[in-house]
C-alpha positions as CSV (number, residue, x, y, z in Angstrom):
1,M,0.0,0.0,0.0
2,S,1.4,3.4,-0.9
3,N,1.2,6.5,1.2
4,S,-0.4,9.8,0.1
5,K,2.9,11.4,-0.8
6,E,3.7,8.7,-3.2
7,S,0.2,8.8,-4.8
8,D,0.4,12.6,-5.1
9,A,3.8,12.3,-6.8
10,A,2.4,9.7,-9.2
11,E,-0.6,11.9,-10.0
12,N,1.7,14.8,-10.7
13,G,3.9,12.9,-13.1
14,E,6.8,12.3,-10.6
15,E,7.7,8.7,-9.8
16,N,11.0,7.3,-8.7
17,G,12.7,10.7,-9.2
18,E,11.6,10.9,-12.8
19,I,9.2,13.2,-14.5
20,S,6.5,11.6,-16.7
21,L,5.3,13.8,-19.6
22,L,1.7,13.6,-20.9
23,E,0.8,14.2,-24.5
24,D,-0.5,17.7,-23.8
25,D,2.7,18.6,-21.9
26,V,4.8,19.1,-25.1
27,Q,4.0,21.0,-28.3
28,V,6.4,20.9,-31.2
29,S,6.1,23.5,-34.0
30,M,7.9,23.2,-37.3
31,K,7.2,26.8,-38.3
32,G,10.3,28.8,-39.2
33,Q,13.9,27.7,-39.7
34,Y,14.2,25.7,-36.5
35,P,11.8,23.4,-34.7
36,E,10.2,25.1,-31.6
37,I,9.4,23.0,-28.5
38,N,7.0,24.4,-25.9
39,F,6.4,22.8,-22.6
40,S,3.2,23.2,-20.5
41,K,3.1,25.1,-17.2
42,R,2.9,21.7,-15.4
43,V,6.3,20.7,-16.9
44,H,7.8,24.0,-15.8
45,E,6.5,23.5,-12.3
46,L,7.7,19.9,-12.0
47,T,11.2,20.9,-13.3
48,K,11.3,23.9,-10.9
49,R,10.4,21.6,-8.0
50,S,12.9,19.0,-9.0
51,M,15.7,21.6,-9.3
52,S,14.9,23.2,-6.0
53,L,15.3,19.8,-4.2
54,T,18.6,19.4,-5.9
55,I,19.8,22.8,-4.8
56,I,18.7,22.0,-1.2
57,V,20.6,18.7,-1.1
58,T,23.7,20.3,-2.7
59,S,23.6,23.2,-0.2
60,L,23.3,20.8,2.8
61,T,26.2,18.7,1.4
62,C,28.4,21.8,1.1
63,L,27.5,23.0,4.6
64,S,28.2,19.6,6.1
65,H,31.7,19.7,4.4
66,R,32.4,23.2,5.7
67,I,31.5,22.1,9.2
68,R,33.8,19.1,9.0
69,V,36.6,21.3,7.7
70,M,36.1,23.9,10.5
71,R,36.1,21.1,13.1
72,C,39.4,19.8,11.8
73,Y,40.9,23.3,11.7
74,N,39.7,24.2,15.2
75,A,40.8,20.8,16.8
């Protein structure tokens, strides 16, 4: 049985850390010299959320490293 967080993630197109796109999420236009790809607002929000989690983890990792270095320096 899955919890509500997992079911919410599946409904929003996020499962196992991957983003699932729906047919309406991507529009490709061949007008002009180059193909133009447009993503729905939903895709932009999912990407933004995914990137913010990456930034938080990276920041915490850097902070943890700095604390370890300061402890070694002050010891």
